C-alpha positions as CSV (number, residue, x, y, z in Angstrom):
1,X,27.9,-2.2,16.4
2,X,24.3,-1.1,16.8
3,X,21.3,-2.6,15.0
4,X,20.8,0.7,13.2
5,X,24.4,0.8,11.9
6,X,24.0,-2.8,10.7
7,X,20.8,-1.9,8.8
8,X,22.6,1.0,7.2
9,X,25.4,-1.3,6.0
10,X,23.0,-3.9,4.5
11,X,20.3,-1.6,3.1
12,X,22.2,1.5,2.1
13,X,26.0,1.3,2.1
14,X,26.6,-2.1,0.3
15,X,24.0,-1.4,-2.5
16,X,25.5,2.1,-2.9
17,X,29.0,0.7,-3.3
18,X,27.8,-1.8,-5.9
19,X,26.0,0.9,-7.8
20,X,29.1,3.1,-7.9
21,X,31.2,0.2,-9.0
22,X,28.8,-0.6,-11.8
23,X,28.6,3.0,-12.9
24,X,32.5,3.2,-13.0
25,X,32.6,0.1,-15.1
26,X,29.9,1.5,-17.5
27,X,31.9,4.7,-17.8
28,X,35.1,2.9,-18.6
29,X,33.3,0.8,-21.2
30,X,31.8,3.9,-22.9
31,X,35.2,5.4,-23.4
32,X,36.7,2.4,-25.2
33,X,37.3,3.0,-28.8
34,X,35.1,0.9,-31.1
35,X,36.7,-1.7,-33.4
36,X,37.7,0.1,-36.6
37,X,36.1,-1.3,-39.8
38,X,39.4,-0.6,-41.6
39,X,42.2,1.9,-41.7
40,X,41.2,5.5,-42.5
41,X,43.4,8.6,-42.9
42,X,40.8,11.2,-43.7
43,X,37.1,11.8,-42.9
44,X,34.5,10.7,-45.5
45,X,33.0,13.3,-47.8
46,X,29.7,13.7,-45.8
47,X,31.5,14.5,-42.5
48,X,31.5,12.0,-39.6
49,X,32.1,14.1,-36.5
50,X,28.7,13.5,-35.1
51,X,28.9,9.8,-35.8
52,X,32.4,9.6,-34.2
53,X,30.9,11.2,-31.0
54,X,28.1,8.7,-31.0
55,X,30.5,5.8,-31.4
56,X,32.2,7.1,-28.2
57,X,28.8,7.6,-26.4
58,X,29.4,11.3,-26.2
59,X,26.0,12.4,-27.3
60,X,26.0,15.6,-25.2
61,X,29.2,16.8,-26.9
62,X,28.4,15.6,-30.4
63,X,26.8,18.8,-31.8
64,X,29.3,21.1,-30.1
65,X,32.1,19.0,-31.7
66,X,30.4,19.3,-35.1
67,X,30.2,23.1,-34.7
68,X,33.8,23.4,-33.8
69,X,34.7,21.2,-36.7
70,X,33.0,23.6,-39.1
71,X,34.9,26.5,-37.5
72,X,38.2,24.6,-37.8
73,X,37.5,23.9,-41.5
74,X,36.7,27.6,-42.0
75,X,33.1,27.1,-43.1
76,X,31.8,29.2,-40.2
77,X,33.1,31.9,-37.8
78,X,32.1,31.7,-34.1
79,X,30.8,35.0,-32.8
80,X,30.1,36.4,-29.3
81,X,27.9,39.5,-29.9
82,X,27.9,42.2,-27.3
83,X,25.4,41.9,-24.4
84,X,24.3,44.2,-21.5
85,X,26.6,44.2,-18.4
86,X,25.9,41.1,-16.3
87,X,24.0,39.3,-19.0
88,X,25.3,36.1,-20.6
89,X,26.7,36.7,-24.1
90,X,24.7,34.9,-26.8
91,X,26.5,32.6,-29.2
92,X,26.2,33.2,-32.9
93,X,27.9,32.0,-36.1
94,X,28.6,33.6,-39.4
95,X,28.9,31.4,-42.5
96,X,31.9,32.0,-44.6
97,X,31.1,33.3,-48.0
98,X,31.5,30.6,-50.7
99,X,31.5,27.7,-48.2
100,X,29.6,24.6,-49.2
101,X,27.9,22.5,-46.6
102,X,26.9,18.8,-46.6
103,X,23.5,17.7,-45.4
104,X,24.7,16.7,-42.0
105,X,26.4,20.1,-41.5
106,X,23.3,22.0,-42.5
107,X,21.4,19.8,-40.0
108,X,23.7,20.9,-37.2
109,X,23.2,24.6,-38.0
110,X,19.5,24.3,-38.3
111,X,19.3,22.3,-35.1
112,X,21.2,25.0,-33.1
113,X,20.0,28.1,-34.8
114,X,16.6,27.2,-36.3
115,X,15.6,26.6,-39.9
116,X,14.3,30.2,-40.2
117,X,17.9,31.5,-40.0
118,X,19.1,29.5,-43.0
119,X,18.8,32.5,-45.3
120,X,21.1,34.7,-43.3
121,X,24.9,34.6,-42.9
122,X,24.8,35.5,-39.2
123,X,22.8,33.1,-37.1
124,X,22.1,33.3,-33.3
125,X,21.5,30.4,-31.0
126,X,17.8,29.6,-30.5
127,X,16.4,30.9,-27.2
128,X,13.8,28.1,-27.0
129,X,15.7,25.4,-25.1
130,X,13.0,22.8,-25.4
131,X,12.7,23.1,-29.1
132,X,16.5,23.2,-29.3
133,X,16.8,19.9,-27.4
134,X,14.2,18.2,-29.6
135,X,16.0,19.4,-32.8
136,X,19.4,18.2,-31.6
137,X,18.0,14.8,-30.6
138,X,16.5,14.5,-34.1
139,X,19.9,15.2,-35.7
140,X,21.6,12.7,-33.5
141,X,19.0,10.0,-34.1
142,X,19.4,10.5,-37.9
143,X,23.2,10.2,-37.6
144,X,22.8,7.1,-35.5
145,X,20.6,5.5,-38.2
146,X,23.3,6.3,-40.8
147,X,25.8,4.5,-38.5
148,X,23.5,1.5,-38.3
149,X,23.2,1.4,-42.1
150,X,27.0,1.6,-42.3
151,X,27.3,-1.2,-39.7
152,X,29.2,0.9,-37.3
153,X,26.5,0.5,-34.7
154,X,24.3,-2.4,-33.7
155,X,20.6,-2.2,-34.3
156,X,20.4,0.2,-31.3
157,X,23.1,1.4,-28.9
158,X,22.7,-0.1,-25.5
159,X,21.9,2.9,-23.1
160,X,19.5,1.1,-20.8
161,X,22.2,0.1,-18.2
162,X,23.0,3.8,-17.5
163,X,19.3,4.7,-17.2
164,X,18.7,1.7,-14.8
165,X,21.7,2.6,-12.7
166,X,20.4,6.2,-12.3
167,X,16.9,4.9,-11.3
168,X,18.4,2.7,-8.6
169,X,20.6,5.7,-7.5
170,X,17.4,7.8,-6.9
171,X,16.3,5.0,-4.5
172,X,19.7,5.1,-2.9
173,X,19.4,8.8,-2.3
174,X,16.0,8.3,-0.7
175,X,17.3,5.5,1.6
176,X,20.3,7.5,2.7
177,X,18.2,10.6,3.5
178,X,15.9,8.3,5.5
179,X,18.6,6.8,7.6
180,X,20.6,10.0,8.3
181,X,17.9,11.6,10.4
182,X,17.2,8.3,12.1
183,X,20.8,8.0,13.1
184,X,20.8,11.6,14.4
185,X,17.7,11.0,16.5
186,X,18.5,7.6,18.0
187,X,17.2,6.9,21.5
188,X,20.7,6.5,22.9
189,X,22.0,9.7,21.3
190,X,23.5,10.3,17.9
191,X,24.7,7.0,16.3
192,X,27.7,8.5,14.6
193,X,28.7,5.3,12.9
194,X,25.4,4.8,11.3
195,X,25.2,8.5,10.4
196,X,28.7,8.4,8.8
197,X,27.9,5.3,6.7
198,X,24.6,6.8,5.5
199,X,26.4,10.0,4.5
200,X,29.1,7.9,2.7
201,X,26.3,6.0,0.9
202,X,24.7,9.3,-0.1
203,X,27.9,10.5,-1.6
204,X,28.3,7.3,-3.6
205,X,24.9,7.4,-5.1
206,X,25.2,11.1,-6.0
207,X,28.5,10.2,-7.7
208,X,26.6,7.7,-9.9
209,X,24.8,10.7,-11.6
210,X,28.1,12.2,-12.5
211,X,29.8,9.1,-13.7
């Protein structure tokens, strides 16, 4: 085994395998159901779909789940207005006449469609993605604080391990990309062993971002 291949194993391949293993463990832990505070057979009056999603660390799907829940309970209708050929169809909702909304449900609608649309029955998804992301984050943070008050969460959910893993994964990508050209331009020809291991390490650290 060449010195280059040994360097790839020690510096790139082994750390990449450790990172991927830790990422898989974190993923499995995030999908474990939390301990129930007691038996429940119906949701609370104020609606808990967002909170349930946060309990499962599904922040990205929380607001979408809340919107679908409103449609299932026939408080809104999901619409797909016509769009020019080739253009992406916008998403809109129509509130059902006579439907009553809790504060958390109004917060979902205002986060997705803007507060200025509250006076109309048909609302279209905001085109300002940055403002949309900020409003959604505000709604999720508010629900998390309610969960803390109800003792469903700790003082703060632990998300730093995932962030730390992704930071190390960025370093792993850089290291892999450094060794792959080095293996391809070795003095004695292409070091296929080192190149293959660097490529495998690159695939591992990329997988961390999708775990």
